[in-house]
N, C-alpha and C positions, 0 to 999 in steps of 0.2 A: 413464437413461443406456444410450447404447447398446453393447452388448460388443460386440467386436468380437476374431477370432484373433489368434494371435500370426502367423499368416502374412502375409507383404505381399501388397498390391493395389494395381492403380490406382482413384486417388480415395481409397483409405480412411486413416483417421488411427490412429496406433497409440496404445493405450491407456497414460495414464502413470499411476502410481501416487497421482499427486494427483487425478485422476481421479477414483478411488474414496473420497478425503475432500474434500466441499465445503466450501469456508470462507464464512463471510459479511464476513471481515477480511481484509487485504492481506496475502500472504505475498510473503516475494523471490523465489521463484519465477515470482510475477506481473509481476518487472520482469527477467524474462529476456532479453526482445527489444531491452531500454534503458530509459532515465528515460523517466517520464509526467510529464507537466505538467497537472495538474489545479486546478481551482476549488473552493475550500471551499465549501460549502452551508451544514453546519452543525457544532456540536462538541456531544457527548452524553456524559452521566456512564452509565456502563452498569457494572455488576457483573460482575466475575471471580473468579472461587475467593473469593467474600466481602469483596473489596475493589473501590471505585468506584475507575474508570479511566478517563480523557477518550478517545473516539473521534473522531476525525475522519471527516466524512462529505463526499460532493463531487459535484458536480453531473454531470459525464461518468462514472460509476461507482456502482455499488450497493454495493458492498463499503468497509467502513470501513479508517479506520488506525488502530488501538489507540496510542496517544502513548504513550512511553516520556520519561522524564525529557530526554534528549538529543533527541529531535525535539520536545517541545514547547519547548526552549529554542531551537532554532532557528527555529522559525515565529516564537515572540516577539521575536528578533532583527531579523526581516524584517518582522514587524508591530504588534510592543507586546507589552505581556504582558497585554493586556485581551481574552480568549478572544472576546467579544461584537463586537469590531470583525475578526475573521478572515474570517464569511462575506463572499464574493464576492472573495476575495483569493488570488491562485495559487500554487502551489507547486511545487516540480521533486523528485520522488522517485527515488531508484536507489537499486540493492542494490552492497552491498560485503561486504566480509571483518573480521568484529570478532572481538574475543576474548571468549567466554562462558562464563563457569567454567571456565577453563584449555584450551578447547576453541576452532579458528577452526571458523564458523559464518557464512552468508550473511543480513545483516541488511538492512532498509530506513531510509533515511537522506533526509531534508530537506537538499538544496542551499541553502548559505549567500548564495546571487543570487536574485534575484526575476529568475522567469523574464519573456523579451523577447519570445516567439513564441506565439502563441494556442496553446488545449490542444487535442491532440489526441483522436481518439476511440477507444474503450478496446473491443478486442473482446469482452472478458468482462462 
């Protein structure tokens, strides 16, 4: 990681707190520039705090999307509930405010509309 001073300079990017804590999984901050349209490559079962969760991986991006019930149901509405049929299908992700344990926070959601434009390149 390239550390940078707090003083602004030409051609330098200011370091953000998220740069200090990289993640292998998509976060709502990753969608700060708008919606992402991605092609599902695979869905894997991974262990998180002694629980197995499904993680969707994409052709255009190294980061996976940890599926919660809301997003899993959204993908199932678009492409059916057989997970093995999802690879090759495209979904559109967006960030939105949700209530989580009594607090408003940003979360990633899957749009309930099949994308009609080609996938975009993701810069990370």
